[in-house]
C-alpha positions as CSV (number, residue, x, y, z in Angstrom):
1,M,37.1,-31.9,24.9
2,S,38.4,-32.5,21.4
3,D,41.3,-35.0,20.9
4,I,42.4,-32.8,17.9
5,K,45.8,-31.3,19.2
6,P,48.7,-29.4,17.6
7,Q,52.1,-30.8,17.5
8,P,54.3,-30.2,20.6
9,G,55.8,-26.9,20.7
10,V,53.1,-25.1,18.5
11,M,51.3,-23.7,21.5
12,D,54.5,-22.3,23.1
13,I,54.8,-19.9,20.1
14,D,54.1,-16.3,20.8
15,L,52.4,-14.5,18.0
16,Y,54.5,-12.2,15.8
17,V,53.7,-8.8,16.1
18,G,54.7,-6.4,13.0
19,G,55.6,-2.8,13.3
20,A,52.7,-0.5,13.7
21,S,51.6,1.6,10.6
22,S,49.0,4.1,12.0
23,L,48.2,6.3,14.9
24,A,44.7,7.2,16.1
25,G,44.0,10.9,15.4
26,Q,47.1,11.3,13.5
27,S,47.1,12.2,9.8
28,N,50.7,13.0,8.9
29,V,52.2,9.6,10.2
30,L,55.9,8.7,9.7
31,K,56.3,5.1,9.8
32,L,59.8,4.1,10.8
33,S,59.0,0.9,12.5
34,S,59.5,-1.8,9.8
35,N,62.9,-1.0,8.1
36,E,61.1,-0.3,4.7
37,N,62.8,1.6,1.9
38,P,61.6,5.3,2.1
39,F,62.0,5.4,-1.6
40,G,59.8,2.5,-2.5
41,P,60.7,0.0,-5.4
42,P,62.3,1.1,-8.6
43,E,60.2,2.4,-11.4
44,A,61.2,-0.6,-13.4
45,A,59.5,-2.9,-10.9
46,K,56.4,-0.9,-10.8
47,E,56.2,-1.0,-14.7
48,A,56.8,-4.8,-14.4
49,I,53.9,-5.2,-12.0
50,I,51.4,-3.5,-14.4
51,R,52.6,-5.5,-17.3
52,A,52.3,-8.9,-15.3
53,A,48.9,-8.0,-14.0
54,R,47.6,-8.7,-17.5
55,D,48.2,-12.4,-17.2
56,V,47.1,-13.0,-13.6
57,H,44.7,-15.7,-14.9
58,R,47.7,-17.8,-15.8
59,Y,49.6,-19.8,-13.1
60,P,53.1,-18.5,-12.3
61,S,56.3,-20.4,-13.0
62,T,57.2,-23.2,-10.6
63,D,60.8,-23.3,-11.1
64,H,61.2,-19.5,-11.1
65,A,64.0,-19.9,-13.7
66,S,63.8,-16.4,-15.1
67,L,64.3,-14.8,-11.7
68,R,67.0,-17.2,-10.6
69,T,68.9,-16.5,-13.8
70,A,68.7,-12.7,-13.2
71,I,69.9,-13.1,-9.6
72,A,72.7,-15.4,-10.6
73,E,73.9,-12.8,-13.4
74,V,73.7,-9.7,-10.9
75,W,75.5,-11.5,-8.1
76,G,77.7,-13.9,-9.8
77,L,76.1,-17.0,-8.5
78,E,75.0,-20.5,-9.8
79,A,71.5,-20.4,-10.8
80,G,70.9,-24.0,-10.0
81,Q,72.0,-23.4,-6.4
82,L,69.2,-20.7,-5.9
83,I,65.7,-21.2,-4.4
84,I,63.0,-18.5,-4.4
85,G,60.7,-18.0,-1.6
86,N,57.7,-16.1,-0.4
87,G,59.9,-13.7,1.4
88,S,63.3,-15.0,2.8
89,G,61.2,-16.2,5.8
90,E,59.7,-19.0,3.8
91,I,63.2,-20.3,3.0
92,L,64.3,-20.0,6.6
93,K,61.2,-22.0,7.8
94,L,61.8,-24.6,5.1
95,L,65.2,-25.1,6.4
96,A,63.9,-25.9,9.8
97,E,61.3,-28.2,8.5
98,A,63.6,-30.1,6.5
99,Y,66.5,-30.4,9.0
100,A,65.3,-30.1,12.4
101,G,62.7,-31.8,14.6
102,P,62.1,-33.4,18.1
103,D,65.2,-34.1,19.8
104,D,67.1,-31.6,17.5
105,E,68.4,-28.1,18.5
106,V,68.2,-24.8,16.7
107,V,70.9,-22.2,18.0
108,F,70.6,-18.5,17.7
109,T,71.6,-15.3,19.6
110,E,69.8,-13.5,22.3
111,H,68.9,-10.3,20.2
112,G,68.3,-12.4,17.0
113,F,65.2,-12.1,14.8
114,S,62.3,-13.2,16.6
115,M,61.0,-15.7,14.0
116,Y,64.1,-17.9,14.8
117,P,62.6,-19.6,17.8
118,I,59.2,-19.9,16.0
119,Y,60.7,-21.8,13.2
120,A,62.3,-24.1,15.8
121,K,59.2,-24.7,17.9
122,S,57.1,-25.1,14.8
123,C,58.9,-28.4,14.0
124,G,59.2,-29.6,17.5
125,A,62.8,-28.8,17.8
126,T,64.4,-27.0,20.9
127,P,65.5,-23.3,20.6
128,V,68.9,-22.6,22.1
129,V,69.6,-18.9,22.8
130,V,73.1,-17.7,23.1
131,P,74.2,-14.5,24.8
132,E,75.7,-11.7,22.8
133,R,78.7,-9.5,23.7
134,D,77.6,-5.8,23.8
135,R,74.9,-6.5,21.2
136,V,77.4,-8.3,18.9
137,M,77.2,-12.0,18.1
138,D,80.0,-13.9,20.0
139,V,81.4,-16.8,18.0
140,D,83.0,-18.5,20.9
141,A,79.6,-18.4,22.8
142,I,77.8,-19.8,19.9
143,L,80.2,-22.6,19.4
144,G,80.0,-23.4,23.1
145,A,76.4,-23.6,22.8
146,C,76.4,-26.2,20.0
147,T,76.1,-30.0,20.7
148,A,75.7,-33.2,18.8
149,R,72.0,-32.4,18.6
150,T,72.5,-29.0,16.9
151,R,71.0,-29.0,13.5
152,L,70.7,-25.3,12.5
153,V,72.5,-22.1,13.6
154,Y,70.8,-19.0,12.5
155,I,72.6,-15.6,12.4
156,A,71.4,-12.4,10.8
157,N,74.4,-10.6,9.6
158,P,73.9,-7.6,9.9
159,S,71.7,-8.4,12.8
160,N,68.3,-7.3,13.4
161,P,67.4,-5.2,15.6
162,T,71.1,-4.2,16.6
163,G,72.5,-3.4,13.2
164,T,75.8,-5.0,14.3
165,M,77.6,-7.7,12.3
166,I,80.6,-10.0,12.3
167,G,83.2,-10.1,9.7
168,T,84.0,-12.9,7.3
169,S,86.9,-14.4,9.2
170,D,84.5,-14.9,12.2
171,I,81.9,-16.4,10.0
172,A,84.5,-18.8,8.6
173,R,85.6,-19.8,12.2
174,L,82.1,-20.3,13.2
175,A,81.3,-22.6,10.2
176,D,84.5,-24.5,10.6
177,G,83.8,-25.2,14.3
178,L,80.2,-26.5,14.0
179,P,79.5,-30.0,14.7
180,R,79.1,-32.3,11.7
181,G,75.6,-32.3,10.8
182,A,74.9,-28.7,11.7
183,L,74.1,-26.0,9.0
184,L,75.1,-22.4,9.4
185,V,72.3,-20.2,8.0
186,L,73.2,-16.6,7.2
187,D,70.3,-14.5,7.2
188,G,71.2,-11.6,4.9
189,A,68.1,-9.5,4.8
190,Y,70.3,-6.3,5.2
191,A,73.5,-7.5,3.4
192,E,73.0,-5.1,0.4
193,F,73.4,-2.2,2.9
194,V,77.1,-3.3,3.5
195,D,79.3,-2.2,0.6
196,G,81.4,-4.9,-0.6
197,Y,79.7,-7.7,1.4
198,D,78.6,-10.7,-0.5
199,G,76.3,-12.0,2.2
200,G,78.5,-15.2,2.6
201,A,78.2,-16.4,-1.2
202,A,81.9,-17.0,-1.5
203,M,81.7,-19.2,1.7
204,V,78.9,-21.2,0.3
205,A,81.0,-22.2,-2.7
206,E,83.9,-23.4,-0.4
207,R,82.0,-25.2,2.3
208,D,79.1,-27.6,2.5
209,N,77.7,-26.4,5.8
210,I,76.7,-22.7,5.0
211,F,73.5,-21.5,3.4
212,M,72.7,-17.9,2.9
213,S,69.2,-15.9,2.3
214,R,68.4,-12.5,0.9
215,T,65.2,-10.5,0.5
216,F,63.6,-8.1,-1.8
217,S,61.7,-6.5,1.1
218,K,64.4,-4.0,2.3
219,V,66.6,-2.3,0.0
220,Y,64.5,-3.2,-3.1
221,G,61.3,-1.8,-1.5
222,L,59.2,-4.7,-2.3
223,G,58.0,-5.7,1.1
224,G,54.4,-6.1,-0.1
225,M,55.3,-8.5,-2.8
226,R,56.9,-11.1,-0.4
227,V,60.1,-12.3,-2.4
228,G,63.1,-13.8,-0.9
229,W,65.9,-16.1,-2.1
230,G,68.5,-18.6,-0.8
231,Y,71.8,-19.9,-2.1
232,G,73.4,-22.9,-0.9
233,P,75.0,-26.4,-1.5
234,Q,73.1,-28.1,-4.4
235,A,72.0,-31.0,-2.0
236,I,70.4,-28.6,0.2
237,I,68.6,-26.7,-2.5
238,D,67.4,-30.1,-3.9
239,V,65.9,-30.9,-0.4
240,L,64.3,-27.7,0.0
241,N,62.6,-27.8,-3.5
242,R,61.1,-31.2,-2.5
243,I,58.9,-29.5,0.3
244,R,58.5,-26.0,-1.4
245,G,55.0,-25.3,-2.6
246,P,55.0,-25.3,-6.5
247,F,53.3,-22.0,-6.8
248,N,54.7,-20.3,-3.8
249,L,55.0,-16.9,-5.6
250,S,52.8,-14.9,-7.9
251,S,53.6,-14.1,-11.4
252,V,53.4,-10.5,-10.3
253,A,55.9,-10.7,-7.6
254,L,58.3,-12.7,-9.8
255,A,58.1,-10.0,-12.4
256,A,58.6,-7.2,-9.9
257,A,61.7,-8.8,-8.3
258,E,63.4,-9.6,-11.7
259,A,63.1,-6.0,-12.7
260,A,64.3,-4.7,-9.4
261,V,67.4,-6.9,-9.2
262,K,68.4,-5.8,-12.6
263,D,68.4,-2.0,-11.7
264,A,71.9,-1.6,-10.5
265,G,71.6,2.2,-10.5
266,F,68.7,2.1,-8.0
267,L,70.5,-0.2,-5.6
268,Q,73.5,2.1,-5.6
269,R,71.3,5.2,-4.9
270,C,69.5,3.6,-2.0
271,M,72.7,2.3,-0.6
272,S,74.3,5.7,-0.7
273,E,71.3,7.6,0.7
274,N,70.9,5.1,3.5
275,A,74.6,5.4,4.5
276,K,74.6,9.2,4.4
277,W,71.3,9.7,6.6
278,R,72.2,6.6,8.9
279,D,75.3,8.4,9.8
280,W,73.8,11.8,10.0
281,L,71.0,10.5,12.3
282,A,73.4,8.6,14.5
283,H,75.4,11.7,15.1
284,A,72.4,13.9,15.6
285,L,71.0,11.4,18.2
286,S,74.3,11.2,19.9
287,E,74.3,15.0,20.2
288,H,71.1,14.7,22.2
289,G,72.6,12.1,24.5
290,V,71.0,9.0,22.8
291,P,74.0,6.6,21.6
292,S,73.7,3.7,19.1
293,D,76.0,1.0,18.0
294,T,77.6,1.3,14.6
295,S,74.9,0.1,12.2
296,S,75.5,-1.8,9.1
297,A,71.8,-1.9,8.2
298,N,69.0,0.5,7.4
299,F,68.0,1.4,10.9
300,L,69.6,2.5,14.2
301,L,69.1,0.9,17.6
302,A,68.9,4.0,19.8
303,R,70.0,3.3,23.5
304,F,68.4,5.2,26.4
305,A,69.2,5.2,30.3
306,S,66.5,2.9,31.1
307,A,63.3,1.1,29.9
308,E,61.3,3.8,31.2
309,E,63.1,6.4,29.4
310,A,62.7,4.5,26.1
311,Q,58.9,4.0,26.6
312,A,58.7,7.8,27.4
313,C,60.5,8.7,24.2
314,D,58.4,6.4,22.2
315,G,55.3,8.0,23.6
316,H,56.6,11.5,22.6
317,L,57.5,10.4,19.1
318,R,53.9,8.9,18.7
319,E,52.5,12.2,19.8
320,Q,54.6,13.8,17.0
321,G,53.1,11.2,14.6
322,I,56.3,9.2,14.4
323,I,56.2,5.4,14.7
324,V,59.4,3.6,15.7
325,R,59.9,-0.1,17.1
326,Q,60.1,-0.9,20.8
327,V,62.4,-3.9,21.1
328,A,61.6,-5.0,24.6
329,G,60.7,-8.5,23.0
330,Y,64.3,-8.8,21.7
331,N,65.6,-8.3,25.3
332,L,66.4,-4.6,24.7
333,P,63.9,-2.8,26.8
334,N,66.0,0.3,27.1
335,C,66.2,0.6,23.1
336,L,64.1,1.8,20.2
337,R,64.8,0.8,16.7
338,I,64.5,3.6,14.2
339,T,64.3,2.9,10.5
340,I,66.4,5.3,8.4
341,G,64.1,7.4,6.2
342,D,64.8,10.1,3.8
343,E,66.3,13.4,4.7
344,A,63.0,15.0,5.9
345,A,62.2,12.0,7.9
346,C,65.6,11.8,9.8
347,K,65.5,15.5,10.5
348,R,62.0,15.1,11.9
349,V,63.0,12.3,14.3
350,A,66.2,14.0,15.3
351,H,64.2,17.2,16.2
352,A,61.6,15.1,18.1
353,V,64.1,13.2,20.2
354,G,65.9,16.6,20.9
355,Q,62.5,18.1,22.1
356,F,62.0,14.9,24.4
357,K,65.6,15.0,25.9
358,A,65.3,18.9,26.5
359,T,62.0,18.3,28.1
360,T,63.0,15.5,30.4
361,G,66.2,17.4,31.2
362,E,64.2,20.4,32.4
363,V,61.8,17.9,34.5
364,R,64.8,16.4,36.2
365,H,66.4,19.9,36.8
366,A,63.1,21.0,38.3
367,A,62.9,18.0,40.5
368,L,66.3,18.7,42.0
């Protein structure tokens, strides 16, 4: 038996499983399992990718100055307080590596992003799971779970997979109530889908215990490029840059992200289309007897009467060539997460769910 062993906590980690992208025997597959932008990235980003490809024999920038400057100008931030990561996930992981370890605790809510406990366990910290109230984060419950050992509190706002969020006053109350030495991390992967929401940027400027992250994978349609960014107090940025890999992003990815963030028109169009068809699909599903909470993201959490019904509906959708996300792993076995697609995709989903509910209704009626 080898004496080579991983650090404590590593073997307790369950492997992350991404959204499926193909179905055996199906050609016209509609993938609505990973919250991707149905319109893809802006044309400017595609053109930047082609231009950047000419120089891939050169190492990329190590300070990401050009992209940081572009983000700062678009969102009104301080470029020196920005860090660029290989997706926002790298930044969230760096925070755990820098600030949490054995004997420390990392707090998150019961339906929070499934990577949070992985970040905690990978550095030997103890994950602390806090109940939510009707699939919405409960500030009092989070504060009640914090102790002198708490180092990080991760919250996704809007949250994945529920789509719900809390307001800025609740975020402020949470930050102000944390123990000294604890950092509130606002995971803003879906922040752009909320009109007028800055993801917590103003609070970062006012407090030294808030850090926010964003991604180019969702609204900007660059999931395959893996670009994210974080904004926080200068002292924390300085720490993260000490452990960040010097060439953590490719020159192609950096160029694509810079072009994308400068395209304000594209962002507004995607926000508008998402809001329009998110509301339409929520209403259509509700008409078929499938409710969902008000979503502030680019997906809906469709709720069914039971786990069995949710699984049966998922099976029916797959037969129709539609892939959505089962979320039993998020302690939501009676739900399916459905990405908001374009008009045709939303109508296809609504029709398929309507077929399923009609069929199951006929079966129940026949049984009676």
